[in-house]
VOGU-3710 file (C-alpha; in Angstrom, 3 decimals, decimal comma):
1> meltliplqe> -51,139/14,060/27,133  -53,559/14,812/29,797  -56,634/16,448/28,958  -56,776/19,882/30,515  -60,209/21,437/30,897  -61,008/24,965/31,745  -64,561/25,366/33,638  -66,868/28,178/32,857  -69,930/29,697/34,743  -72,280/27,116/36,177
11> nriekysepi> -69,462/24,279/35,768  -70,545/24,316/32,125  -67,345/23,587/29,795  -67,477/25,725/26,566  -63,786/25,505/25,327  -60,513/24,359/26,723  -56,713/25,031/25,951  -54,794/21,945/25,126  -51,066/22,038/25,555  -49,144/21,464/22,392
21> ladskltkte> -45,360/21,268/22,059  -44,143/24,608/20,228  -42,786/24,078/16,675  -39,496/24,684/17,497  -39,688/21,559/20,041  -40,349/19,272/17,308  -39,172/18,908/13,931  -41,581/19,205/10,861  -41,792/15,195/10,521  -41,993/14,884/14,276
31> tviyqastkq> -44,992/17,210/14,160  -46,659/15,522/11,219  -46,135/11,784/13,720  -47,637/13,656/16,618  -50,714/15,070/14,716  -51,417/11,932/13,190  -51,381/10,001/16,661  -54,392/12,324/18,019  -56,894/11,228/15,482  -59,306/8,326/15,960
41> kimylsekek> -57,983/4,969/16,738  -58,513/2,257/14,306  -59,826/0,114/17,085  -62,678/2,446/17,193  -63,785/2,381/13,558  -66,266/0,029/12,203  -65,549/-3,278/9,857  -66,616/-0,990/6,870  -64,512/1,708/7,732  -61,441/-0,636/8,271
51> lriantilsm> -62,033/-2,246/4,656  -62,412/1,274/3,255  -58,836/1,938/4,319  -57,622/-1,283/3,128  -58,987/-0,595/-0,137  -57,514/3,060/0,009  -53,920/1,443/0,836  -54,030/-0,970/-2,196  -54,974/1,793/-4,589  -52,270/4,266/-3,184
61> vkvrlglker> -49,940/1,297/-3,616  -51,056/0,741/-7,395  -50,934/4,323/-8,197  -47,591/5,198/-6,800  -45,803/2,097/-7,872  -47,266/1,852/-11,390  -48,470/-1,903/-10,781  -50,465/-3,694/-13,587  -54,043/-4,432/-13,036  -54,783/-7,821/-11,703
71> akhedsvetq> -57,833/-10,053/-11,611  -60,366/-8,849/-9,155  -59,935/-12,267/-6,954  -56,324/-11,234/-6,323  -57,059/-7,901/-5,173  -59,766/-9,056/-2,641  -57,426/-11,300/-1,071  -54,600/-8,666/-0,807  -57,240/-6,297/0,616  -58,214/-9,062/3,216
81> mifsdlnkfd> -54,584/-9,547/4,278  -54,268/-5,785/4,760  -57,593/-5,613/6,576  -56,073/-8,196/8,888  -52,864/-6,259/9,457  -54,716/-3,270/10,427  -56,370/-5,159/13,203  -52,937/-6,339/14,285  -52,149/-2,431/14,564  -55,533/-1,235/15,706
91> hlteaevlla> -54,028/1,251/18,471  -52,670/3,158/15,754  -54,787/5,782/13,984  -55,812/6,041/10,085  -53,694/9,017/9,509  -50,638/7,106/11,128  -51,132/3,877/8,900  -51,081/6,083/5,832  -48,348/7,945/6,933  -46,253/4,705/7,484
101> lengldgnyl> -47,364/3,560/4,106  -46,354/7,016/2,523  -42,999/6,375/3,763  -42,392/3,115/2,919  -43,429/4,075/-0,898  -41,059/6,900/-0,661  -38,046/4,910/-0,005  -37,552/6,080/3,318  -37,357/2,668/5,021  -35,076/1,274/2,666
111> kehesnvfwn> -32,024/-0,407/3,838  -28,408/0,698/2,659  -28,105/-1,649/0,167  -31,814/-1,558/-1,310  -32,471/0,989/-3,971  -36,222/-0,226/-5,083  -39,398/-0,197/-3,219  -41,271/-3,509/-3,137  -44,683/-3,835/-2,135  -46,441/-6,610/-0,447
121> psnfvlwikr> -48,396/-7,078/2,884  -45,392/-8,108/4,523  -43,298/-5,123/3,452  -46,440/-3,363/4,653  -45,999/-4,582/8,331  -42,282/-3,931/8,183  -42,846/-0,515/7,404  -45,536/0,094/10,105  -43,175/-1,174/12,681  -40,331/1,148/11,679
131> yllekndvmr> -43,001/3,805/11,924  -43,471/3,159/15,529  -39,919/3,300/16,231  -40,234/6,876/14,920  -43,287/7,439/16,985  -41,844/6,279/20,201  -38,905/8,754/19,914  -41,523/11,437/19,164  -43,690/10,540/22,064  -40,564/10,346/24,574
141> kvtnakpady> -39,727/14,019/23,284  -43,450/15,013/24,252  -43,427/13,218/27,478  -40,167/14,750/28,365  -41,054/18,239/27,572  -41,160/20,928/30,229  -44,097/23,246/30,932  -42,412/25,940/29,209  -42,247/23,994/26,056  -45,851/24,311/25,394
151> irhtpkdkei> -48,028/26,777/23,642  -51,909/26,880/24,115  -54,179/26,164/21,463  -57,905/26,861/21,381  -59,625/24,216/19,255  -63,002/24,415/17,882  -66,275/22,937/19,184  -65,890/19,742/17,234  -62,466/19,197/18,330  -63,693/19,613/21,882
161> kqqgilcand> -66,002/16,928/21,253  -63,751/14,360/19,571  -61,195/15,269/22,222  -63,494/14,186/24,859  -64,623/10,850/23,153  -60,669/9,910/22,627  -59,978/10,512/26,184  -62,833/8,512/27,567  -62,060/5,628/24,919  -58,325/5,610/26,163
171> yadlyartkd> -59,419/5,550/29,721  -61,638/2,629/29,116  -58,605/0,929/27,205  -56,505/1,709/30,220  -58,932/0,448/32,781  -59,549/-2,770/30,785  -55,843/-3,475/30,682  -55,362/-2,993/34,263  -58,403/-5,148/35,327  -57,011/-7,699/33,222
181> adrtfkypag> -53,826/-7,601/35,009  -55,534/-7,533/38,203  -54,181/-4,024/39,271  -56,380/-0,797/39,998  -56,482/1,895/37,307  -55,405/5,333/38,972  -57,434/7,974/37,321  -55,708/11,764/36,904  -57,468/14,776/38,481  -60,178/16,762/36,618
191> lnflydlgvq> -62,690/13,940/35,766  -65,409/16,022/36,904  -64,964/18,356/33,956  -64,761/15,431/31,723  -68,096/14,364/32,885  -69,603/17,900/32,076  -67,911/17,801/28,740  -69,649/14,194/27,985  -72,998/15,413/29,270  -72,602/18,842/27,303
201> ygwlhldeei> -71,886/16,913/23,954  -74,438/13,953/24,508  -72,157/10,844/24,528  -72,089/10,288/28,371  -75,272/8,923/29,871  -76,209/7,376/33,075  -79,584/6,425/34,591  -80,583/9,133/37,410  -81,227/6,186/39,821  -77,348/5,436/39,542
211> idqikmevap> -76,391/9,097/39,629  -78,579/9,660/42,947  -76,760/6,501/44,199  -73,600/7,816/43,715  -74,647/11,308/45,137  -75,716/9,407/48,506  -72,386/7,312/48,776  -70,216/10,656/48,378  -72,339/12,931/50,311  -71,054/11,532/53,877
221> kflhlvknpa> -67,541/12,542/53,075  -68,451/16,236/52,740  -70,827/16,508/55,381  -68,075/18,203/57,785  -68,242/21,266/55,052  -71,531/22,555/55,946  -73,410/23,452/58,787  -76,723/21,922/57,417  -76,507/18,291/56,315  -79,092/19,274/53,355
231> dvfentefiw> -76,783/21,877/51,866  -74,115/19,082/51,148  -75,522/18,555/47,786  -74,759/22,539/46,981  -71,342/22,390/47,932  -68,991/22,652/45,033  -66,331/20,219/46,372  -69,185/17,622/46,743  -70,362/18,439/43,300  -66,826/17,894/41,789
241> aykaecykrf> -66,439/14,532/43,549  -69,964/13,162/42,580  -69,225/13,968/38,776  -65,744/12,423/39,103  -67,339/9,351/40,316  -70,187/9,383/37,673  -67,363/9,563/35,181  -65,356/6,558/36,704  -68,694/4,474/36,502  -69,196/5,459/33,019
251> ikdlvtfevr> -65,584/4,138/31,870  -66,226/0,979/33,894  -69,452/0,470/31,890  -67,852/1,051/28,767  -65,528/-1,699/29,744  -68,081/-4,142/31,213  -70,522/-3,972/28,404  -67,244/-4,268/25,813  -68,082/-0,836/23,958  -66,564/2,263/23,132
261> idtngkikpi> -67,868/5,730/21,731  -67,641/6,197/17,971  -66,896/9,605/16,162  -70,368/10,795/16,560  -70,954/10,178/19,976  -72,711/6,896/20,050  -72,106/3,826/21,996  -70,888/1,112/19,457  -69,709/-2,343/20,507  -65,949/-3,252/20,053
271> g> -64,927/-4,371/16,611
//
């Protein structure tokens, strides 16, 4: 879903309202899936964090299925297999992976002739694939919803920062994919507000020299709106336009240098 931002005085963004499907439009199960999908994607987590998730998964399996204790090296091998599987599905979030695990352990993915839940990394992969089918149905429902089906939710300051980070990382991923496919990535409107969001929360950085260069490249397009050429830099439409171009440059840099933004707002290498 597109992030909708509401600008306040002096082009500073203090809060925004994010459209969310009303409860009556999503079942309880669908709502859980949708909310899980909005968290930080695994691809942006560190190796240590992904290993933590793998250990959590194995611990949950042992407790839920009452598995007997094994030699440490056996657990280590299985943890590495789970870790490898997480990298295969790193476009999902931790919450989604654990949701798929819980559904599998609860027997929700058993076939008609099956009555017992069996654990192994291969079954774990199958559970995630079954979850993806469910998620596709939910996201299709969200995408096809009409504006009247949405309610407004005003998130807290921390949520705003995280949504801005997720949005920037998602744009970088989309830009990278279209670039690899030799296609042009088309940005939606509102990039100037996303730029303000990144600057306000400290995770968007561009050298002043680059910003000035972008201003000079954009300015000629707005000279017809002012009587005095020097006044163009105070023109609202010009300001929105150069900020949008700055945001595009930032996204391009994320892709060029193979980095993304972590949950703390720090630029980190991918992987």
